[in-house]
Biopython code that builds the backbone (N, CA, C, O; Angstrom):
import numpy as np
from Bio.PDB.StructureBuilder import StructureBuilder

atoms = [
    (1, "MET", "N", (0.841, -1.182, 0.000)),
    (1, "MET", "CA", (0.000, 0.000, 0.000)),
    (1, "MET", "C", (0.886, 1.245, 0.000)),
    (1, "MET", "O", (1.858, 1.325, 0.751)),
    (2, "THR", "N", (0.546, 2.197, -0.836)),
    (2, "THR", "CA", (1.296, 3.442, -0.927)),
    (2, "THR", "C", (0.716, 4.463, 0.047)),
    (2, "THR", "O", (-0.501, 4.570, 0.196)),
    (3, "ILE", "N", (1.588, 5.203, 0.699)),
    (3, "ILE", "CA", (1.146, 6.253, 1.622)),
    (3, "ILE", "C", (0.639, 7.423, 0.787)),
    (3, "ILE", "O", (1.361, 7.937, -0.067)),
    (4, "SER", "N", (-0.603, 7.847, 1.032)),
    (4, "SER", "CA", (-1.156, 8.976, 0.281)),
    (4, "SER", "C", (-0.411, 10.255, 0.668)),
    (4, "SER", "O", (-0.084, 10.474, 1.835)),
    (5, "ARG", "N", (-0.157, 11.081, -0.322)),
    (5, "ARG", "CA", (0.613, 12.306, -0.129)),
    (5, "ARG", "C", (-0.267, 13.538, -0.323)),
    (5, "ARG", "O", (-1.279, 13.482, -1.022)),
    (6, "VAL", "N", (0.120, 14.638, 0.290)),
    (6, "VAL", "CA", (-0.486, 15.923, -0.013)),
    (6, "VAL", "C", (-0.019, 16.273, -1.418)),
    (6, "VAL", "O", (1.171, 16.187, -1.720)),
    (7, "THR", "N", (-0.950, 16.666, -2.275)),
    (7, "THR", "CA", (-0.625, 17.021, -3.645)),
    (7, "THR", "C", (-1.083, 18.450, -3.910)),
    (7, "THR", "O", (-2.275, 18.749, -3.833)),
    (8, "ILE", "N", (-0.146, 19.323, -4.219)),
    (8, "ILE", "CA", (-0.483, 20.700, -4.538)),
    (8, "ILE", "C", (-0.911, 20.751, -6.002)),
    (8, "ILE", "O", (-0.158, 20.352, -6.889)),
    (9, "LEU", "N", (-2.120, 21.241, -6.248)),
    (9, "LEU", "CA", (-2.658, 21.329, -7.605)),
    (9, "LEU", "C", (-2.370, 22.686, -8.236)),
    (9, "LEU", "O", (-2.218, 22.795, -9.453)),
    (10, "ASP", "N", (-2.296, 23.713, -7.403)),
    (10, "ASP", "CA", (-2.051, 25.082, -7.862)),
    (10, "ASP", "C", (-1.086, 25.716, -6.867)),
    (10, "ASP", "O", (-1.506, 26.201, -5.816)),
    (11, "TYR", "N", (0.211, 25.715, -7.195)),
    (11, "TYR", "CA", (1.236, 26.199, -6.265)),
    (11, "TYR", "C", (1.070, 27.680, -5.942)),
    (11, "TYR", "O", (1.212, 28.076, -4.785)),
    (12, "VAL", "N", (0.775, 28.496, -6.941)),
    (12, "VAL", "CA", (0.619, 29.932, -6.712)),
    (12, "VAL", "C", (-0.615, 30.192, -5.852)),
    (12, "VAL", "O", (-0.558, 30.953, -4.886)),
    (13, "GLY", "N", (-1.723, 29.558, -6.208)),
    (13, "GLY", "CA", (-2.954, 29.728, -5.437)),
    (13, "GLY", "C", (-2.806, 29.236, -4.012)),
    (13, "GLY", "O", (-3.284, 29.879, -3.077)),
    (14, "PHE", "N", (-2.141, 28.093, -3.838)),
    (14, "PHE", "CA", (-1.941, 27.546, -2.492)),
    (14, "PHE", "C", (-1.054, 28.480, -1.666)),
    (14, "PHE", "O", (-1.317, 28.711, -0.486)),
    (15, "GLY", "N", (-0.010, 29.011, -2.290)),
    (15, "GLY", "CA", (0.870, 29.948, -1.583)),
    (15, "GLY", "C", (0.125, 31.198, -1.168)),
    (15, "GLY", "O", (0.279, 31.667, -0.040)),
    (16, "LYS", "N", (-0.681, 31.744, -2.065)),
    (16, "LYS", "CA", (-1.463, 32.937, -1.728)),
    (16, "LYS", "C", (-2.466, 32.627, -0.627)),
    (16, "LYS", "O", (-2.661, 33.435, 0.280)),
    (17, "ARG", "N", (-3.101, 31.467, -0.699)),
    (17, "ARG", "CA", (-4.077, 31.078, 0.325)),
    (17, "ARG", "C", (-3.376, 30.933, 1.671)),
    (17, "ARG", "O", (-3.921, 31.346, 2.695)),
    (18, "SER", "N", (-2.192, 30.361, 1.685)),
    (18, "SER", "CA", (-1.449, 30.185, 2.928)),
    (18, "SER", "C", (-1.087, 31.532, 3.531)),
    (18, "SER", "O", (-1.200, 31.721, 4.742)),
    (19, "LEU", "N", (-0.652, 32.473, 2.693)),
    (19, "LEU", "CA", (-0.301, 33.802, 3.193)),
    (19, "LEU", "C", (-1.527, 34.530, 3.709)),
    (19, "LEU", "O", (-1.456, 35.208, 4.734)),
    (20, "ASN", "N", (-2.656, 34.401, 3.013)),
    (20, "ASN", "CA", (-3.890, 35.041, 3.496)),
    (20, "ASN", "C", (-4.291, 34.476, 4.840)),
    (20, "ASN", "O", (-4.744, 35.218, 5.711)),
    (21, "GLY", "N", (-4.133, 33.181, 5.026)),
    (21, "GLY", "CA", (-4.454, 32.560, 6.305)),
    (21, "GLY", "C", (-3.578, 33.098, 7.415)),
    (21, "GLY", "O", (-4.039, 33.285, 8.541)),
    (22, "ARG", "N", (-2.315, 33.350, 7.103)),
    (22, "ARG", "CA", (-1.394, 33.861, 8.111)),
    (22, "ARG", "C", (-1.726, 35.298, 8.478)),
    (22, "ARG", "O", (-1.636, 35.676, 9.646)),
    (23, "ASN", "N", (-2.107, 36.099, 7.496)),
    (23, "ASN", "CA", (-2.399, 37.499, 7.743)),
    (23, "ASN", "C", (-3.736, 37.687, 8.449)),
    (23, "ASN", "O", (-3.962, 38.717, 9.085)),
    (24, "SER", "N", (-4.602, 36.724, 8.345)),
    (24, "SER", "CA", (-5.906, 36.798, 8.996)),
    (24, "SER", "C", (-6.131, 35.504, 9.752)),
    (24, "SER", "O", (-6.658, 34.541, 9.193)),
    (25, "LEU", "N", (-5.739, 35.470, 11.014)),
    (25, "LEU", "CA", (-5.825, 34.230, 11.781)),
    (25, "LEU", "C", (-7.246, 33.690, 11.855)),
    (25, "LEU", "O", (-7.440, 32.482, 11.990)),
    (26, "ALA", "N", (-8.227, 34.556, 11.770)),
    (26, "ALA", "CA", (-9.613, 34.095, 11.786)),
    (26, "ALA", "C", (-9.905, 33.253, 10.553)),
    (26, "ALA", "O", (-10.743, 32.352, 10.595)),
    (27, "ALA", "N", (-9.209, 33.548, 9.447)),
    (27, "ALA", "CA", (-9.438, 32.813, 8.204)),
    (27, "ALA", "C", (-8.584, 31.556, 8.103)),
    (27, "ALA", "O", (-8.841, 30.702, 7.255)),
    (28, "ALA", "N", (-7.578, 31.433, 8.954)),
    (28, "ALA", "CA", (-6.696, 30.270, 8.896)),
    (28, "ALA", "C", (-7.459, 29.019, 9.316)),
    (28, "ALA", "O", (-8.247, 29.069, 10.260)),
    (29, "PRO", "N", (-7.238, 27.896, 8.631)),
    (29, "PRO", "CA", (-7.936, 26.663, 9.009)),
    (29, "PRO", "C", (-7.512, 26.202, 10.396)),
    (29, "PRO", "O", (-6.348, 26.331, 10.778)),
    (30, "LYS", "N", (-8.461, 25.668, 11.139)),
    (30, "LYS", "CA", (-8.198, 25.197, 12.504)),
    (30, "LYS", "C", (-7.906, 23.698, 12.545)),
    (30, "LYS", "O", (-7.360, 23.185, 13.522)),
    (31, "ASN", "N", (-8.282, 23.002, 11.463)),
    (31, "ASN", "CA", (-8.115, 21.550, 11.429)),
    (31, "ASN", "C", (-8.063, 21.098, 9.965)),
    (31, "ASN", "O", (-8.344, 21.890, 9.065)),
    (32, "PRO", "N", (-7.706, 19.830, 9.720)),
    (32, "PRO", "CA", (-7.608, 19.352, 8.331)),
    (32, "PRO", "C", (-8.910, 19.459, 7.539)),
    (32, "PRO", "O", (-8.878, 19.691, 6.330)),
    (33, "LYS", "N", (-10.041, 19.293, 8.197)),
    (33, "LYS", "CA", (-11.323, 19.397, 7.486)),
    (33, "LYS", "C", (-11.504, 20.811, 6.922)),
    (33, "LYS", "O", (-11.907, 20.976, 5.771)),
    (34, "GLU", "N", (-11.205, 21.831, 7.739)),
    (34, "GLU", "CA", (-11.291, 23.209, 7.262)),
    (34, "GLU", "C", (-10.259, 23.466, 6.162)),
    (34, "GLU", "O", (-10.540, 24.175, 5.196)),
    (35, "MET", "N", (-9.070, 22.890, 6.311)),
    (35, "MET", "CA", (-8.017, 23.056, 5.302)),
    (35, "MET", "C", (-8.471, 22.477, 3.972)),
    (35, "MET", "O", (-8.282, 23.096, 2.925)),
    (36, "ARG", "N", (-9.074, 21.283, 4.008)),
    (36, "ARG", "CA", (-9.570, 20.659, 2.781)),
    (36, "ARG", "C", (-10.624, 21.541, 2.114)),
    (36, "ARG", "O", (-10.616, 21.716, 0.895)),
    (37, "ALA", "N", (-11.529, 22.094, 2.918)),
    (37, "ALA", "CA", (-12.593, 22.937, 2.367)),
    (37, "ALA", "C", (-12.019, 24.217, 1.761)),
    (37, "ALA", "O", (-12.429, 24.628, 0.675)),
    (38, "GLN", "N", (-11.075, 24.843, 2.454)),
    (38, "GLN", "CA", (-10.503, 26.098, 1.984)),
    (38, "GLN", "C", (-9.600, 25.908, 0.766)),
    (38, "GLN", "O", (-9.431, 26.833, -0.028)),
    (39, "CYS", "N", (-9.024, 24.729, 0.615)),
    (39, "CYS", "CA", (-8.049, 24.490, -0.452)),
    (39, "CYS", "C", (-8.519, 23.446, -1.449)),
    (39, "CYS", "O", (-7.696, 22.841, -2.136)),
    (40, "LYS", "N", (-9.825, 23.222, -1.544)),
    (40, "LYS", "CA", (-10.338, 22.117, -2.364)),
    (40, "LYS", "C", (-9.895, 22.172, -3.821)),
    (40, "LYS", "O", (-9.721, 21.123, -4.440)),
    (41, "ASP", "N", (-9.710, 23.352, -4.383)),
    (41, "ASP", "CA", (-9.263, 23.468, -5.774)),
    (41, "ASP", "C", (-7.759, 23.720, -5.873)),
    (41, "ASP", "O", (-7.218, 23.853, -6.971)),
    (42, "LEU", "N", (-7.089, 23.784, -4.722)),
    (42, "LEU", "CA", (-5.671, 24.140, -4.698)),
    (42, "LEU", "C", (-4.769, 22.977, -4.321)),
    (42, "LEU", "O", (-3.618, 22.909, -4.752)),
    (43, "ALA", "N", (-5.303, 22.053, -3.506)),
    (43, "ALA", "CA", (-4.472, 20.949, -3.021)),
    (43, "ALA", "C", (-5.349, 19.776, -2.614)),
    (43, "ALA", "O", (-6.491, 19.944, -2.187)),
    (44, "PHE", "N", (-4.782, 18.580, -2.759)),
    (44, "PHE", "CA", (-5.426, 17.366, -2.250)),
    (44, "PHE", "C", (-4.771, 17.051, -0.918)),
    (44, "PHE", "O", (-3.554, 16.880, -0.845)),
    (45, "ILE", "N", (-5.575, 16.973, 0.140)),
    (45, "ILE", "CA", (-5.077, 16.648, 1.470)),
    (45, "ILE", "C", (-5.724, 15.326, 1.879)),
    (45, "ILE", "O", (-6.932, 15.273, 2.110)),
    (46, "PRO", "N", (-4.930, 14.261, 1.970)),
    (46, "PRO", "CA", (-5.488, 12.930, 2.232)),
    (46, "PRO", "C", (-6.229, 12.843, 3.569)),
    (46, "PRO", "O", (-5.944, 13.578, 4.515)),
    (47, "GLU", "N", (-7.170, 11.935, 3.608)),
    (47, "GLU", "CA", (-7.951, 11.708, 4.822)),
    (47, "GLU", "C", (-7.102, 11.173, 5.970)),
    (47, "GLU", "O", (-7.502, 11.267, 7.130)),
    (48, "ARG", "N", (-5.924, 10.607, 5.656)),
    (48, "ARG", "CA", (-5.065, 10.098, 6.725)),
    (48, "ARG", "C", (-4.564, 11.229, 7.623)),
    (48, "ARG", "O", (-4.143, 10.984, 8.754)),
    (49, "ILE", "N", (-4.609, 12.469, 7.123)),
    (49, "ILE", "CA", (-4.185, 13.631, 7.908)),
    (49, "ILE", "C", (-5.314, 13.980, 8.873)),
    (49, "ILE", "O", (-6.409, 14.352, 8.452)),
    (50, "THR", "N", (-5.039, 13.858, 10.169)),
    (50, "THR", "CA", (-6.069, 14.090, 11.177)),
    (50, "THR", "C", (-5.740, 15.256, 12.110)),
    (50, "THR", "O", (-6.522, 15.577, 13.005)),
    (51, "ASP", "N", (-4.595, 15.882, 11.902)),
    (51, "ASP", "CA", (-4.193, 17.003, 12.746)),
    (51, "ASP", "C", (-3.525, 18.046, 11.866)),
    (51, "ASP", "O", (-3.014, 17.725, 10.794)),
    (52, "LEU", "N", (-3.529, 19.289, 12.315)),
    (52, "LEU", "CA", (-2.952, 20.387, 11.541)),
    (52, "LEU", "C", (-2.187, 21.301, 12.477)),
    (52, "LEU", "O", (-2.687, 21.691, 13.532)),
    (53, "GLU", "N", (-0.972, 21.639, 12.082)),
    (53, "GLU", "CA", (-0.164, 22.603, 12.830)),
    (53, "GLU", "C", (0.458, 23.554, 11.824)),
    (53, "GLU", "O", (1.147, 23.126, 10.898)),
    (54, "MET", "N", (0.217, 24.830, 12.002)),
    (54, "MET", "CA", (0.823, 25.833, 11.140)),
    (54, "MET", "C", (1.972, 26.464, 11.915)),
    (54, "MET", "O", (1.787, 26.952, 13.030)),
    (55, "VAL", "N", (3.160, 26.450, 11.315)),
    (55, "VAL", "CA", (4.361, 26.951, 11.978)),
    (55, "VAL", "C", (4.890, 28.133, 11.182)),
    (55, "VAL", "O", (5.097, 28.038, 9.972)),
    (56, "GLU", "N", (5.104, 29.230, 11.860)),
    (56, "GLU", "CA", (5.672, 30.413, 11.213)),
    (56, "GLU", "C", (7.082, 30.626, 11.744)),
    (56, "GLU", "O", (7.294, 30.736, 12.952)),
    (57, "SER", "N", (8.038, 30.681, 10.832)),
    (57, "SER", "CA", (9.412, 30.916, 11.264)),
    (57, "SER", "C", (9.603, 32.403, 11.550)),
    (57, "SER", "O", (8.727, 33.224, 11.278)),
    (58, "THR", "N", (10.765, 32.727, 12.101)),
    (58, "THR", "CA", (11.114, 34.115, 12.370)),
    (58, "THR", "C", (12.416, 34.414, 11.632)),
    (58, "THR", "O", (13.026, 33.519, 11.048)),
    (59, "LEU", "N", (12.829, 35.656, 11.663)),
    (59, "LEU", "CA", (14.060, 36.033, 10.971)),
    (59, "LEU", "C", (15.284, 35.343, 11.555)),
    (59, "LEU", "O", (16.280, 35.152, 10.856)),
    (60, "ASP", "N", (15.221, 34.968, 12.827)),
    (60, "ASP", "CA", (16.386, 34.356, 13.468)),
    (60, "ASP", "C", (16.237, 32.863, 13.719)),
    (60, "ASP", "O", (17.088, 32.256, 14.369)),
    (61, "LYS", "N", (15.166, 32.268, 13.210)),
    (61, "LYS", "CA", (14.955, 30.838, 13.430)),
    (61, "LYS", "C", (14.656, 30.143, 12.109)),
    (61, "LYS", "O", (13.731, 30.521, 11.390)),
    (62, "LEU", "N", (15.438, 29.135, 11.804)),
    (62, "LEU", "CA", (15.220, 28.313, 10.616)),
    (62, "LEU", "C", (14.368, 27.116, 11.005)),
    (62, "LEU", "O", (14.699, 26.392, 11.944)),
    (63, "VAL", "N", (13.276, 26.906, 10.287)),
    (63, "VAL", "CA", (12.395, 25.770, 10.543)),
    (63, "VAL", "C", (12.551, 24.791, 9.385)),
    (63, "VAL", "O", (12.327, 25.153, 8.230)),
    (64, "ILE", "N", (12.932, 23.558, 9.691)),
    (64, "ILE", "CA", (13.068, 22.514, 8.679)),
    (64, "ILE", "C", (12.100, 21.396, 9.036)),
    (64, "ILE", "O", (12.187, 20.801, 10.110)),
    (65, "LYS", "N", (11.184, 21.120, 8.127)),
    (65, "LYS", "CA", (10.192, 20.074, 8.353)),
    (65, "LYS", "C", (10.683, 18.789, 7.703)),
    (65, "LYS", "O", (10.989, 18.761, 6.511)),
    (66, "LEU", "N", (10.753, 17.750, 8.480)),
    (66, "LEU", "CA", (11.188, 16.449, 7.967)),
    (66, "LEU", "C", (9.979, 15.528, 7.841)),
    (66, "LEU", "O", (9.136, 15.493, 8.737)),
    (67, "PRO", "N", (9.883, 14.788, 6.748)),
    (67, "PRO", "CA", (8.762, 13.852, 6.602)),
    (67, "PRO", "C", (8.943, 12.652, 7.521)),
    (67, "PRO", "O", (10.046, 12.399, 8.007)),
    (68, "PRO", "N", (7.858, 11.909, 7.762)),
    (68, "PRO", "CA", (7.964, 10.698, 8.578)),
    (68, "PRO", "C", (8.921, 9.689, 7.936)),
    (68, "PRO", "O", (9.035, 9.615, 6.713)),
    (69, "LYS", "N", (9.588, 8.936, 8.759)),
    (69, "LYS", "CA", (10.555, 7.927, 8.312)),
    (69, "LYS", "C", (9.931, 6.984, 7.279)),
    (69, "LYS", "O", (10.575, 6.629, 6.291)),
    (70, "GLU", "N", (8.685, 6.582, 7.508)),
    (70, "GLU", "CA", (8.006, 5.647, 6.607)),
    (70, "GLU", "C", (7.870, 6.234, 5.197)),
    (70, "GLU", "O", (7.991, 5.509, 4.210)),
    (71, "MET", "N", (7.619, 7.542, 5.102)),
    (71, "MET", "CA", (7.472, 8.176, 3.788)),
    (71, "MET", "C", (8.818, 8.262, 3.075)),
    (71, "MET", "O", (8.885, 8.075, 1.860)),
    (72, "ILE", "N", (9.872, 8.539, 3.805)),
    (72, "ILE", "CA", (11.213, 8.578, 3.203)),
    (72, "ILE", "C", (11.569, 7.200, 2.661)),
    (72, "ILE", "O", (12.033, 7.075, 1.527)),
    (73, "GLU", "N", (11.351, 6.165, 3.471)),
    (73, "GLU", "CA", (11.679, 4.801, 3.045)),
    (73, "GLU", "C", (10.861, 4.394, 1.824)),
    (73, "GLU", "O", (11.387, 3.765, 0.906)),
    (74, "GLU", "N", (9.577, 4.749, 1.808)),
    (74, "GLU", "CA", (8.736, 4.411, 0.661)),
    (74, "GLU", "C", (9.225, 5.136, -0.593)),
    (74, "GLU", "O", (9.294, 4.540, -1.668)),
    (75, "SER", "N", (9.560, 6.405, -0.458)),
    (75, "SER", "CA", (10.058, 7.171, -1.600)),
    (75, "SER", "C", (11.357, 6.583, -2.138)),
    (75, "SER", "O", (11.558, 6.528, -3.351)),
    (76, "GLU", "N", (12.227, 6.151, -1.255)),
    (76, "GLU", "CA", (13.493, 5.539, -1.687)),
    (76, "GLU", "C", (13.243, 4.265, -2.491)),
    (76, "GLU", "O", (14.013, 3.943, -3.396)),
    (77, "ARG", "N", (12.170, 3.536, -2.165)),
    (77, "ARG", "CA", (11.828, 2.324, -2.918)),
    (77, "ARG", "C", (11.173, 2.660, -4.251)),
    (77, "ARG", "O", (11.418, 1.978, -5.246)),
    (78, "ILE", "N", (10.336, 3.708, -4.288)),
    (78, "ILE", "CA", (9.522, 4.020, -5.463)),
    (78, "ILE", "C", (10.274, 4.841, -6.515)),
    (78, "ILE", "O", (10.189, 4.533, -7.704)),
    (79, "ILE", "N", (10.995, 5.861, -6.109)),
    (79, "ILE", "CA", (11.578, 6.829, -7.041)),
    (79, "ILE", "C", (12.493, 6.204, -8.096)),
    (79, "ILE", "O", (12.411, 6.615, -9.253)),
    (80, "PRO", "N", (13.350, 5.245, -7.775)),
    (80, "PRO", "CA", (14.208, 4.693, -8.834)),
    (80, "PRO", "C", (13.430, 4.106, -10.013)),
    (80, "PRO", "O", (13.957, 4.066, -11.125)),
    (81, "GLY", "N", (12.206, 3.655, -9.805)),
    (81, "GLY", "CA", (11.425, 3.062, -10.883)),
    (81, "GLY", "C", (10.543, 4.051, -11.628)),
    (81, "GLY", "O", (9.894, 3.672, -12.603)),
    (82, "LEU", "N", (10.502, 5.305, -11.199)),
    (82, "LEU", "CA", (9.650, 6.299, -11.852)),
    (82, "LEU", "C", (10.320, 6.852, -13.103)),
    (82, "LEU", "O", (11.532, 7.062, -13.131)),
    (83, "ALA", "N", (9.519, 7.085, -14.131)),
    (83, "ALA", "CA", (10.035, 7.694, -15.353)),
    (83, "ALA", "C", (10.317, 9.172, -15.119)),
    (83, "ALA", "O", (11.252, 9.732, -15.692)),
    (84, "SER", "N", (9.499, 9.806, -14.266)),
    (84, "SER", "CA", (9.707, 11.205, -13.920)),
    (84, "SER", "C", (9.209, 11.426, -12.496)),
    (84, "SER", "O", (8.407, 10.650, -11.977)),
    (85, "TYR", "N", (9.686, 12.477, -11.888)),
    (85, "TYR", "CA", (9.282, 12.836, -10.532)),
    (85, "TYR", "C", (8.574, 14.180, -10.597)),
    (85, "TYR", "O", (9.138, 15.136, -11.129)),
    (86, "PRO", "N", (7.351, 14.287, -10.072)),
    (86, "PRO", "CA", (6.588, 15.528, -10.222)),
    (86, "PRO", "C", (7.216, 16.686, -9.435)),
    (86, "PRO", "O", (7.402, 16.606, -8.221)),
    (87, "LEU", "N", (7.529, 17.738, -10.145)),
    (87, "LEU", "CA", (8.096, 18.934, -9.525)),
    (87, "LEU", "C", (7.250, 20.138, -9.945)),
    (87, "LEU", "O", (6.623, 20.119, -11.004)),
    (88, "PRO", "N", (7.233, 21.183, -9.115)),
    (88, "PRO", "CA", (6.491, 22.398, -9.499)),
    (88, "PRO", "C", (7.041, 22.972, -10.809)),
    (88, "PRO", "O", (8.216, 22.789, -11.129)),
    (89, "THR", "N", (6.188, 23.664, -11.558)),
    (89, "THR", "CA", (6.603, 24.204, -12.836)),
    (89, "THR", "C", (7.262, 25.567, -12.724)),
    (89, "THR", "O", (7.742, 26.087, -13.731)),
    (90, "TYR", "N", (7.304, 26.163, -11.551)),
    (90, "TYR", "CA", (7.886, 27.508, -11.428)),
    (90, "TYR", "C", (9.388, 27.509, -11.411)),
    (90, "TYR", "O", (10.004, 28.570, -11.312)),
]
sb = StructureBuilder()
sb.init_structure("model")
sb.init_model(0)
sb.init_chain("A")
sb.init_seg("    ")
for serial, (resi, resn, name, xyz) in enumerate(atoms, 1):
    if name == "N":
        sb.init_residue(resn, " ", resi, " ")
    sb.init_atom(name, np.array(xyz, "f"), 0.0, 1.0, " ", f" {name:<3s}", serial, name[0])
structure = sb.get_structure()
């Protein structure tokens, strides 16, 4: 079984939506269900996601998000057999 991934459908739209959420905390999603509703045409967020945390870095703090070990291991098995790897067009 493959682990379902978050898939960005519109990188520019998703980025703008994320910034709008940050600038207006009332508009920011409180949970994955709200995130799915707000981003339905911008991103696919799998049902396996049951929690949401939005992290804002500061000028003096670097935030690096690491994927779960299981996703890294799965990607290492899958990627060598792929004809291409999906990357943003920008």
